[in-house]
C-alpha positions in Angstrom: -4.0 3.5 17.1 -6.5 6.3 17.6 -9.4 6.4 15.2 -10.3 9.7 13.5 -12.4 10.9 10.5 -12.1 13.6 8.0 -14.5 15.0 5.4 -13.2 14.7 1.8 -14.8 16.0 -1.4 -16.2 12.5 -2.0 -17.4 11.7 1.5 -16.2 11.0 5.0 -13.0 9.0 5.5 -12.0 7.1 8.6 -8.3 6.9 9.5 -6.0 5.7 12.3 -3.1 7.5 13.6 -0.3 6.5 16.0 3.2 7.4 17.0 5.3 10.5 16.4 8.2 11.6 14.2 8.5 11.7 10.4 5.2 10.9 8.7 4.6 7.5 7.2 1.4 6.9 5.1 0.3 3.2 5.2 -2.1 1.8 2.7 -3.8 -1.4 3.8 -4.4 -4.7 1.8 -7.7 -6.1 0.6 -8.1 -7.7 4.0 -8.5 -4.3 5.6 -6.5 -2.7 8.3 -4.4 -5.4 10.1 -3.4 -4.6 13.6 0.0 -6.2 13.2 3.3 -6.1 15.1 4.7 -4.3 12.0 2.2 -1.4 12.5 3.0 -1.4 16.2 6.7 -1.2 15.5 6.4 1.5 12.8 4.4 3.6 15.3 7.5 3.6 17.6 9.6 5.2 14.8 7.1 7.3 12.7 4.0 9.4 12.8 1.8 6.7 11.3 -1.3 7.5 9.2 -3.6 4.6 8.1 -6.5 5.7 6.0 -9.4 3.2 5.6 -10.3 2.8 2.0 -14.0 3.4 1.5 -16.0 0.1 1.8 -13.5 -1.5 4.1 -13.9 -2.0 7.9 -17.6 -1.5 7.6 -17.4 2.0 6.1 -19.4 3.2 3.2 -18.3 3.5 -0.4 -17.7 6.9 -2.1 -19.7 7.0 -5.3 -17.0 8.9 -7.2 -14.2 6.5 -6.2 -14.3 3.2 -8.1 -10.7 2.2 -9.1 -7.3 2.0 -7.5 -6.3 5.0 -9.5 -9.3 7.0 -8.0 -8.3 5.7 -4.6 -4.9 7.3 -5.1 -6.5 10.6 -5.8 -8.6 10.2 -2.6 -5.4 9.4 -0.6 -3.7 12.5 -2.1 -6.6 14.7 -0.9 -6.4 13.0 2.6 -2.6 13.8 2.6 -3.3 17.4 1.7 -5.8 17.9 4.5 -4.3 15.7 7.3 -0.7 14.7 6.7 0.5 17.9 5.1 4.1 16.9 4.8 5.9 15.0 2.1 6.2 11.5 3.4 7.2 7.9 2.8 4.4 5.6 1.6 4.0 1.9 2.4 1.4 -0.2 0.7 0.6 -3.9 1.1 -0.9 -5.9 -1.8 -4.0 -4.0 -2.9 -2.6 -1.0 -1.1 0.7 -1.4 -2.9 -1.1 -0.8 -6.2 -2.7 2.3 -4.8 0.7 3.4 -3.6 2.1 3.0 -7.1 -0.7 5.1 -8.5 -0.1 7.8 -5.8 3.6 7.9 -6.8 2.7 8.2 -10.5 0.0 10.9 -10.3 0.9 12.7 -7.1 4.6 12.3 -7.1 5.5 15.4 -5.0 3.7 13.9 -1.9 5.9 10.8 -1.9 9.5 10.5 -0.6 10.1 6.8 -0.8 7.9 3.7 -1.4 7.8 0.4 0.5 5.7 -2.2 -1.4 4.7 -5.4 0.3 3.9 -8.0 -2.4 2.2 -5.3 -4.4 -0.7 -6.1 -6.7 -1.4 -4.8 -10.2 1.4 -6.3 -12.2 0.0 -9.7 -13.2 -3.3 -11.5 -13.2 -4.1 -13.6 -10.2 -5.2 -17.2 -10.4 -9.0 -17.1 -9.6 -8.6 -20.1 -7.3 -6.6 -18.0 -4.8 -8.8 -14.9 -4.7 -9.5 -13.7 -1.2 -12.9 -13.3 0.5 -13.2 -9.6 -0.1 -14.2 -10.2 -3.7 -17.0 -7.6 -3.8 -14.6 -4.9 -2.6 -12.1 -5.9 -5.2 -14.7 -5.9 -7.9 -15.9 -2.5 -6.9 -12.4 -1.1 -7.5 -11.9 -3.1 -10.7 -9.2 -5.2 -9.1 -10.9 -8.7 -9.2 -8.3 -9.9 -11.8 -5.4 -8.5 -9.9 -3.7 -7.0 -12.9 -4.0 -3.3 -13.6 -3.1 -2.8 -17.3 -3.2 1.0 -17.1 -0.8 0.9 -14.1 1.5 -1.6 -15.7 1.7 0.6 -18.8 2.9 3.6 -16.8 4.8 2.2 -13.8 8.2 2.8 -15.5 7.5 6.6 -15.0 8.0 6.3 -11.3 11.4 7.6 -10.2 11.1 7.3 -6.4 13.4 4.9 -4.5 11.4 1.8 -3.7 11.7 -1.2 -1.5 9.8 -4.3 -2.6 9.2 -7.0 0.0 8.1 -10.4 -1.3 7.4 -13.7 0.4 9.0 -16.7 -1.3 5.8 -18.8 -0.5 3.2 -16.2 -1.6 0.4 -18.2 -3.3 -1.7 -15.1 -4.0 0.8 -12.7 -5.7 3.7 -14.8 -6.7 7.4 -13.7 -6.6 7.4 -13.3 -10.4 5.1 -10.2 -10.0 7.6 -8.5 -7.7 10.5 -9.5 -9.9 8.7 -7.9 -12.9 8.1 -4.7 -11.0 11.7 -4.5 -9.8 12.9 -4.8 -13.4 10.6 -2.0 -14.6 11.2 0.5 -11.8 14.3 2.7 -12.2 15.4 2.7 -8.5 14.0 -0.4 -6.7 15.5 -2.9 -4.3 13.8 -6.3 -4.0 14.1 -8.3 -0.8 12.6 -11.8 -0.8 11.6 -13.1 2.6 11.9 -16.9 3.1 9.1 -18.7 4.9 6.7 -15.9 4.2 3.5 -16.1 2.2 1.1 -13.3 1.2 0.6 -12.4 4.9 4.2 -11.1 5.2 3.5 -9.0 8.4 2.0 -12.1 10.1 4.6 -14.7 8.9 7.8 -12.7 9.3 7.0 -9.4 11.2 10.5 -8.9 12.5 12.1 -9.1 9.1 9.5 -6.9 7.5 9.9 -4.3 10.2 13.7 -4.4 10.1 13.9 -4.0 6.3 11.4 -1.2 6.3 13.1 0.7 9.1 16.5 0.4 7.5 15.2 1.6 4.1 13.3 4.5 5.6 16.0 5.3 8.2 17.2 8.4 6.2 14.1 10.0 4.7 14.7 12.3 1.9 
C-alpha cells in the first residue's frame, strides 16, 4: 500500500491506497491499520482506500474530532476530497462503529456495508479491553457501547454483511446478532475458529465472504 496525506478542515490525514477497480473504503480497528492478507486480497479486486484515524499509527489528534460520530464526518470529508465516488465501506470493530455512523449521517456516499465484529452495540467487559485504551477514551469508546448509535442504527437501509467470529472474546457474537436483528437488510455470517482478529484467524474465509457480497456493487 502506498502512503499519502490530505489536508482536511480539521487537520492533515494520512491514508493508504492500493489496487484498482471499484472503490472500497476500509476503516481500521482500534489496533490500527493491520497489513493483513485480507487487505492484500482486497487490493487485487478493488481500489482500496484506508484512512488512518487521527491518533493512530503515530499521527496527531484533530482537536475537533473526539467521537466515532465525528470520525464519520471526517471520513465523509476524506471521501469527498479523495475517493469521490459512491463506494462500499468495510469497517472492523472500532472501524465498524464508524462505518455505521457514516451510513447513518452520510448515506449517499455508501453503497454497501461490510462489518467485521462491529463495536458500539453492547458494553465490553473491562477485563478484555485492548491496549489502545487512551485512543478509545479519546473517542468516547472505552465502554464499547455507543448509546446514540444504538438508538438510531435501525435507520440504516443499506445492505450489510456482518462477519463475526464464534470465539470472539472482545465483542461477543451476541452483539452481532443484535445488530443483525435491528438492521433492515443484513446478512450475518459467523466464522468458526475465529476470534476478534478475524483477518488473522480466518483470512481466506473473510476475504471470500467479502468478495462474494461486494461482487455486484450497486
